[in-house]
VOGU-3710 file (C-alpha; in Angstrom, 3 decimals, decimal comma):
1> xxxxxxxxxx> 0,182/-0,348/-0,174  1,252/3,364/-1,291  1,341/6,115/1,603  1,376/9,638/-0,142  2,609/12,293/2,182  0,661/14,906/4,439  1,854/18,221/2,348  1,144/15,928/-0,863  -2,212/15,077/-0,029  -2,988/18,684/1,276
11> xxxxxxxxxx> -2,181/19,693/-2,088  -3,923/17,232/-4,350  -7,522/18,166/-2,653  -6,592/21,804/-2,181  -7,911/22,480/-5,987  -10,846/20,548/-5,271  -11,333/22,783/-1,827  -10,879/25,939/-3,865  -13,139/24,981/-6,558  -16,045/23,829/-3,415
21> xxxxxxxxxx> -15,247/27,421/-2,013  -16,017/29,288/-5,786  -19,324/26,837/-5,867  -20,809/28,066/-2,556  -20,144/31,688/-3,329  -21,802/31,409/-6,769  -24,651/29,491/-4,970  -25,125/32,696/-2,286  -24,278/35,883/-4,365  -23,885/38,066/-1,687
31> xxxxxxxxxx> -26,169/41,159/-2,439  -23,637/44,015/-3,421  -25,213/47,680/-2,551  -22,638/49,387/-4,512  -22,592/47,470/-7,214  -26,643/47,500/-6,992  -26,732/51,592/-6,761  -24,694/51,774/-10,053  -27,109/49,215/-12,179  -30,188/51,321/-10,938
41> xxxxxxxxxx> -28,969/54,790/-11,184  -27,359/53,848/-15,316  -30,729/52,496/-15,664  -32,587/55,313/-14,794  -29,989/57,700/-16,717  -30,876/55,433/-19,869  -34,412/56,362/-19,589  -35,878/58,898/-21,731  -36,809/62,298/-20,013  -40,945/61,806/-18,997
51> xxxxxxxxxx> -42,962/64,603/-20,548  -44,618/67,078/-17,904  -46,933/66,103/-15,592  -45,380/63,070/-14,328  -45,320/61,371/-10,917  -41,920/60,092/-9,088  -42,131/57,828/-6,145  -38,164/58,167/-4,446  -37,170/56,338/-1,806  -35,490/52,658/-0,587
61> xxxxxxxxxx> -36,129/49,142/-0,985  -39,820/49,951/0,251  -40,423/51,940/-3,424  -37,866/49,589/-5,791  -40,112/46,525/-4,164  -43,090/48,576/-5,347  -42,241/47,882/-8,768  -45,201/49,288/-10,673  -46,747/51,901/-9,007  -49,652/53,104/-11,369
71> xxxxxxxxxx> -50,580/49,128/-11,211  -50,536/49,371/-7,357  -52,500/52,659/-7,154  -54,636/51,575/-10,553  -53,783/55,296/-11,808  -53,304/55,928/-15,841  -50,696/58,467/-14,537  -47,227/57,824/-15,561  -45,963/57,059/-12,126  -41,907/56,456/-12,419
81> xxxxxxxxxx> -40,184/54,303/-9,738  -37,340/55,795/-8,361  -36,285/53,296/-5,595  -32,862/52,021/-4,595  -32,494/49,350/-2,144  -30,727/50,665/0,680  -30,630/53,886/0,084  -30,671/57,338/2,602  -31,796/60,607/2,747  -28,476/61,667/2,111
91> xxxxxxxxxx> -28,138/59,299/-0,991  -31,519/60,604/-2,091  -30,271/64,396/-1,837  -27,374/63,360/-4,302  -30,156/61,647/-6,780  -32,431/64,990/-6,532  -31,402/66,745/-9,094  -31,920/63,402/-11,755  -35,416/62,743/-9,720  -36,886/66,332/-10,689
101> xxxxxxxxxx> -36,194/66,178/-14,460  -39,165/67,302/-16,518  -40,311/68,799/-13,739  -42,750/66,264/-12,686  -46,190/67,332/-11,080  -45,721/65,465/-7,698  -43,010/63,895/-6,096  -43,567/60,967/-3,249  -40,599/60,759/-0,774  -39,739/57,830/1,346
111> xxxxxxxxxx> -37,087/56,748/3,532  -35,430/56,588/6,939  -35,021/53,003/7,873  -31,544/52,982/6,444  -30,660/56,330/7,936  -31,892/54,704/11,393  -29,999/51,722/11,018  -26,724/53,543/10,334  -26,733/54,417/14,370  -27,969/57,970/14,214
121> xxxxxxxxxx> -30,653/59,265/16,297  -34,265/60,065/15,448  -33,726/63,809/15,630  -30,977/63,529/13,120  -32,586/60,821/10,989  -35,588/63,570/10,720  -33,191/66,317/9,757  -31,843/64,373/6,816  -35,342/64,035/5,570  -36,108/67,608/5,878
131> xxxxxxxxxx> -32,805/68,616/4,294  -33,725/66,231/1,448  -37,480/68,028/1,312  -35,541/71,382/1,562  -33,333/70,400/-1,615  -36,013/69,231/-3,611  -38,179/72,105/-3,146  -35,378/74,268/-4,146  -34,438/72,352/-7,863  -38,075/71,833/-8,476
141> xxxxxxxxxx> -40,596/74,847/-6,592  -43,882/73,963/-9,095  -43,788/70,302/-8,055  -45,663/69,120/-5,420  -44,037/67,009/-2,784  -45,640/63,845/-0,571  -43,587/63,085/2,700  -44,376/59,267/3,333  -44,336/58,377/7,226  -41,150/56,061/8,230
151> xxxxxxxxxx> -42,318/52,870/7,877  -42,895/50,132/10,661  -40,731/47,427/11,342  -41,242/43,878/13,320  -38,489/42,615/15,018  -39,863/39,554/16,157  -38,016/37,940/12,755  -34,314/38,914/14,436  -33,025/39,322/11,416  -32,199/43,288/10,822
161> xxxxxxxxxx> -29,226/43,525/13,310  -29,085/47,202/13,062  -32,570/47,548/13,249  -32,636/46,274/16,828  -34,357/48,091/19,595  -35,620/50,989/17,413  -39,112/49,857/17,107  -40,391/52,714/19,078  -37,925/55,186/17,353  -39,623/55,565/14,362
171> xxxxxxxxxx> -42,795/57,176/16,123  -40,554/60,099/17,325  -39,299/60,631/13,560  -42,619/60,379/11,844  -44,073/62,883/15,052  -41,240/65,437/13,795  -41,967/64,907/10,260  -45,355/65,322/10,607  -45,175/68,795/12,190  -42,818/70,065/9,843
181> xxxxxxxxxx> -45,036/69,057/6,870  -47,975/70,845/8,809  -45,740/73,861/9,510  -44,998/74,238/5,718  -47,838/73,274/4,087  -46,610/69,674/2,510  -48,737/66,867/2,579  -47,749/63,823/4,812  -49,052/60,493/4,118  -49,461/58,684/7,053
191> xxxxxxxxxx> -48,766/55,020/6,184  -47,212/53,833/9,760  -50,361/54,046/11,405  -52,365/51,613/8,920  -49,570/49,222/8,990  -49,203/48,687/12,847  -50,810/46,721/15,293  -53,269/48,284/17,363  -51,716/50,164/20,153  -48,346/49,018/19,597
201> xxxxxxxxxx> -45,707/50,193/16,965  -44,903/47,186/15,551  -45,915/45,979/11,563  -48,657/43,436/11,806  -47,673/39,905/10,371  -49,946/40,405/7,927  -48,189/43,188/6,145  -44,280/42,032/6,572  -42,223/39,817/4,726  -39,255/39,952/6,739
211> xxxxxxxxxx> -39,460/42,274/9,922  -38,757/44,914/7,267  -39,965/44,745/3,606  -43,826/45,077/2,924  -45,623/41,794/1,591  -48,287/42,388/-1,228  -51,184/43,133/1,660  -48,976/46,043/2,832  -48,552/47,537/-0,119  -51,819/47,470/-0,854
221> xxxxxxxxxx> -52,652/49,334/2,317  -50,306/51,532/1,104  -51,614/51,912/-2,462  -54,896/52,453/-0,926  -53,634/55,486/1,115  -52,095/57,065/-2,018  -55,046/56,853/-3,998  -56,708/59,320/-1,749  -54,125/62,230/-3,228  -55,672/64,335/-5,415
231> xxxx> -52,807/63,819/-7,957  -54,091/60,599/-8,938  -57,851/61,813/-9,886  -57,019/64,578/-12,193
//
């Protein structure tokens, strides 16, 4: 019986081990936020400037995963999805000029979860969204802005570690935004209260996919609230 020395055996096995690692990496395909951001912005830049009178949905993954908002809201209006997974109010400020191309009649803002996940305070999150609002108003003063509340979360899934303990922080952010909008004549869209369990700040399980993102039923609730806006009726 021939005995293969340890180092030689290891050398023979090394290519197989490397192939296994590569196969596993290909199978899992971890999400690359920077690459996705580039792809989304490249897609936006490749699209023609829409005709005047369109509506923009500017946001993070909640907006992106809404896909065809015109179908969701059951509106014939041209509604453009400008959502990017993982984006923040700061990231959206960088995209503000592009979001306002063609001077949309209405623009809906949705963000906050990723800001909060970065570890900043509720006031800092609200300040970032207010800064975004101010930027958009300067770029396109003729556009009517609508500010969606920060959406609730459900920590029972235990998935989003950076949002641990943030359930009761979100209403604080929303209160600041609601007051700011009231003081400045901006439409505040309260989605938060429609998605939570009564008497709590926790997103209802029937609306929640993973503790953060929405199931189709959750989008139906959101769309029902948006339908009440005049811009979708005229």
